[in-house]
N, C-alpha and C positions, 0 to 999 in steps of 0.2 A: 191602543197601547202596543199590541203585538205588531201592528203594521209599522209603527214608529221604530220598534226594535229592529225589525228587518231592514228598514232604511238606514238606521245607524250602522248595522252590521255591514251592509253593502258599502257605505261610505268609508268605514274603517278599512275594509279590504282594499278599496280603491286607493286610499291614501298610502296603505302599506306597499301596494304594487308600485305606485309612483315613487315612493321613497326608495324602494329597492332599485328601481330603474335608474333613478338619479345617482344613487351610490355606485351602481355598476358603471354608468357613463363616466362618472368622476374618476373611478379607479382606472378605467380604460384609457382616458385621455391624459391623465397625469403622467408626465415623463420626468425621470430623475433630473433635477436641476431646474425645473420650472420654478418661477418666482412665486413665493407665497405672498399674501397681502402685506405682510410686514417685512418683506425683503428689503435690505438696504439698497441705496441708490444705484450702485454699480453692479448689483447682482444679476439683473436681467440679461438675456442673450443680446449679442451685438447686431450689427447691421447685415452681416453676411449669412446667407444660407451656406451650409457646409456639406462637403463630401466626406466619405470615409472609405479607406481601403486597408486590406490586410496584406502585409509583406513578410517574406521569409528571408532570413540571412543566415550565413554560416561563418563563424569566426574560427578560422583554421588554426590547428596546432596549439591549442590551449591546454593548460595543465588539467588533467583529469584527476582532481584531488580525491574523488570518491574511490579511486583505485591506487592512491599513493600508499607506499609501504616502505618502512625502513628508511625514510628520507628520500626515496626514489620516486620521481614524479613522471608517470606516463603522460602522454598527450592524446587529445582527440579533437575532432572538428565539432565545435559547439554550435548547435542550431539555436536561432533566436527568432521568434515571431513577434511582430509589432503591429499595432493599429495606428493608422495615420488619419488625422482629421485635418481638413484644410478648407479655406474659403472656396466656394464652388459656384459655377453657373447652374442654377436650378430654375427651371421654368415655373411660372406662377401657378400652373395647374398641376404641378407635381407635388404630391404629399411628401413632406420631408420627415418621414418616419423610417427608422431602421430597426430590425430585430437583432439583438445581440444574444449569442449562445454562451452560456456560462454554466459552471457547476458549483455546488456546495460540497463540503466534505473535505477529505484529505486522502490522497492515494496511499499514504504510508501509515494510516491509522484505521485498523479494522473496525473500530467503534464508530467511525465516521465515513461510511461508504459514499462514493460520489453520487450526487443527485443532480441531474441536468435540469436547468430551468432557462427561461428566456425573459428578456425585458426589452422595453422600447427605448430608443434614443431619437433625438431630432437631428437626423442627417440622412443623406441619400447615398446608398452604396454605389461606389465607383463613378460618382458624378464627375463631370468635366471640371477641372480646376479653373479658378478665376485668374486670368492672366493679364488683365488690363490695369491692375492696381499695383504693379511692381512686386517686389519681394517682401515676404512676411517673416518676422523673427521666428526662430525655431525654438521649440520647447520640448525637452526630453522628460518623460514622466516614468518614475520607478515605483513599483508597488511594494507592499510589505511581504513578510514571510508568515504564513502563506498568503498568496494573492493572485492577481492576474492583471493583464493589460486593460481589463474592462472594469476595474474596481473603482475608478474615479471618473466615470463618464460624465457625471454632472458638471465636472470641472473641465475635462478635456474638450467636450463639445462647446462649452461656454467660451473658452478661450479662443477656439478656432473661429467662432462666430464674431470675435472681436479683432480678427486679422492676425492670427498666428498659425504656423504649421505646428501641430501638436502630435508628438509621437510617443506612445506608451508601449513599454516593453513587457513581454512575457519572459521573465527571467527563468531560464531553463533550470530544472531541479529545485525550483522555489515556488511553483504554482500549485494550485489545488490539484491539478491533474497529474503532476509529475514530482510531487514532493520527495525530496531526498535529504540526506544528512546535511546538517547546518554548515558544515565546513565549505560546501560549494557556495552557499550564499555569502559567507564571510569573504571568500576570495573573489567571487565574480561580480559582485554588484557594481563596483566602480568601473571595472574593466568592461562590462557589458555596456554601461552608459557611454563610455568613450568610444567604443567600437560603433555603436548605433549612431551616435552623434556624427561621426565621420562618414558613415555610410550614407546618411541622409543628406549631408552637405555635398557629398559627391554626386548624389542623384540630382541635386539642384543644379549641377553643372553639366548633366548628361542630357543632351538634346532629345534622346529617345524616351526619357522618363516623364511621367505626368507631373513631376515636381520641377521640371526644367524651368529655370528662371524665376521661380517664386519662393526660393529659400534664401533669406537674408542670413548668410553664414557668419556675419560679423556681429550679430546680436542674438545670442543664445541664452536661454534660461533653463534651469534645471529644477524639477520638482520631485521630491521623494517623500515617501511615507514610511515611517518605522525603519525597517531595514533598507528601504529606499532612501530615507533620510541619511542613514549611515553611509550609503554609497555616494549620494550626490555631494555631501559635505567633503568627502575625500577627493572627489573629482575637482571640487572647487578650491582646494588648497589645504584642507585640514588633514594632513598626513597622519596615518595611524601611529600610535606610540609603539615602542619596542615590546611592550607588554603583550600586544596581540600576537607576536611571533610565538610566544610560549603557549598562549591559549589555543592558537590555531594548530600548532604542532601536536598538542595533546588530543585534538579532535581528528587529526588527519594522518596518523601514522608517522609523525615526525617531519612532515613536510614543512618547508620554509618558504613556500611559494608566495605567501602574502607579504614577504619582506619588501617586494618591489612597490608596495603601496604605503610604506612607512615614511614618515616625515624626513628622515635623514638620508633616505636612499636617493642617489643621483638620478636614477631612471624615473623615480617618482617626481622629483623636482622638475625634470624636463617635460613631464606630461601635463603640467598646469597650462591650460589653454586660455589665452587672453581674449578669445572670442566669447567666452562665457561672461555675461554681464550681471546676472542676478540668480539667486538661489532661493527656493522656498522649501523649507524642511518641516514637514509635519511629524511631530512626535519622534524625532530621530533617536534610534536605539544606540547604546554602546557606552555612554559615559560612565555609568555605574560599574561597568565591567572593565574599565581601564583602557578602552579603545583609543582615547585621546588623553593627553596631559596638558599642563600649562603651556609648554613650549610648542607642541604640535598644533594646538588651537590657534596660535599666533599666525600660522600660515594661511588661515582663512582671511582673505582681504577683499573678497567680492561682497557687495551688498547682499544681505541675507535676511529673510523673513521667516521666523520660527513660529510654529503654531503648537500649542500644548494644552493638555488638560491638567488642572491642578492636582488631580488625584490619579495621575497616570501610574498604574501598577505594573507596566511592562517596561517602559523606557525610564521610568522614574521622573520626578519633577525637580525638586530642589537640588538633588545631587545628580540629576540626569540632564533633562533638556535645559533647565535654567542654568545649570553649571556650564553647559556648552555656550549658551548665550553670553554668560558673564566672562567666559574665558576667551571668546573670539574678539579680543580687544583691538585687532587691526581691521575689523570690518564695520561698516555702517550697518547696524542691525536693529531689527524690531522683534518683539515677541508678543504675540497675541495669545492670551490664556483664556480658556473656557473654564470658569470657576466650577468646581465639583465634577468636571468631566474626567473620564479616565483616558483610555488610549485611543479610542475610535473617533478621533477628531477629523478624519480625512475621507473615509469611504462613502460610497453610495448608501442610501437607506436600506434597511433589511428587506430582502425580496419577500414577496408574499409567501413563497414556498417555505421560508424559514419559520413561519408561524404555525406550521402543522404540528399537531400533537405527536409525541413519540420521537421526534428528532432529537439528536444530541443538542444540548443547550448552546454549544458554541456555534451552531449554524446561524443562530439569531445574534449571538453576542460577538460574532466576527464583524458585525456592522453596527449594532445598536449601542447607544449610550444610556445609562440608567437615569441620568438627571436632565438630559437634553433631547429635543426632537431632532433627529438626524437631518430632516429636510431643512430645518432652521439653520443648523450648522453648515449645511451645504451652501445656503444663500449667503451666509456671513463670509464663508471662505471665498466664494465667487467675488464678493465685493472687495475684500482686502487683497486678494491675489491680483485682481484686475488693477487695483490702484498701484500696488507695488511693482508689478511687471510693466504696467503702463508708463511709470516714471522711468524705469531703467532700460527698457527695450524699445519704447516708442516716444520717449521724451514728452509724455503727457503731463499736464499741470494738475496732478492728483495729490499733491502733498497734503492738502487740507484734510483728506480722508485718513491719513496716517498720523498726522500731528494732533492727536486727541489727548485729553486728560487721561491719567493713568487708570483710574477707576471709572468704569462706565456708569456706575450707580450715582456718582457725584454730580455729573453734568452730562446731558445728552450728547452723544457723539455725532459729528458731522456725517450726513448721509443716511442716518437712521430715522425711521418714522417715530413720531412722538410716543414716548413710553416704551420704546422697543429696545433701547440700548442698555440692557441690564445683564449682570452676571459675567461681565467681560473685563479683562485687564489688558492694557497695552504698555509695554516697556519700549524705550528707544535709547540707543547709545550710539554716538558718532564714533567713527574710527579713531583710535587713540585713547578711548575712554573705557 
């Protein structure tokens, strides 16, 4: 009996070690954006191996709203760092894994000190670009407040692997590392997007650049999350209402610098770029604060895909994101809703470091959803963004993936595994409706 007990103990220890080893291997090999077993059809990565590079730009002579006083606006040279993902030539024996450096916390909150961490992506740092397949549509990606250019790597890598040049911006004074007053974010989001878009298209024409000849500057998409959504909608034609001038002035010492992004401003109207063919707005912020009104939303005429959580307590749902969707009557538009989700319908999953005891709760809830698995959300986003951008930037025949019944619980959605399309809603309205 004693001998049998020893054998059982040895067996139990062996199984525990094997189980622990398996768990560690699984954790080590899973990369944000990998397809889960129930991922919808268009979620997996595409045919291209991808490269990634970090670039730095400077937008000169911009309003330094953080130093505005008495209605007087000083200027400064505004630095902007971006991450670029692109189809690349990667040898078969090269492991396509990259390590990204990120931080949690907030530089302007003593209760949330910056905590460095790293995570893996599926790309090769500084790989040679793929130059034999012509030019690829350009996508500009804008994070939330606070956030970073690495907040949506599950999506940026995924799109690059499907034949896009994807550029995510670190919006200065709006990242975890350099958080500053909100007035900078209000003013600079759309301006940063336009500046970087033009810088990248210029590099596509520069024979000395690694992007030479591979940027299709006539087919551009914009993706924004939260304050990023606030910015990309403005770039796409939804000029801000006059109400924001008062709000902005109260936050910035009387500055009226944001007036150039309001719907009635001639400079704003001239900035609308016909090269932009599609917009994806995750949980866009602002409608509940009067950022747009009925008239200014009419300026949005570009096909737009909204993504929302029905319980969003940051941007608001019925009077927030859904009100933007309903008011954008001149755009062919969709709205995907995660039922019972709150605001975090766009970012990467929570990093392992955010699970440590003793950290501020927001280090975890910057990423996590209470009622949804973030990896599952990531796969669904990959599927629908691939379909939407594929239609408008690549002329793909993906309409069947978007033209689904309103409630996913009533009938399985095209492209989803059996029993997997639950808890979702899709609205669609043609331009003019």
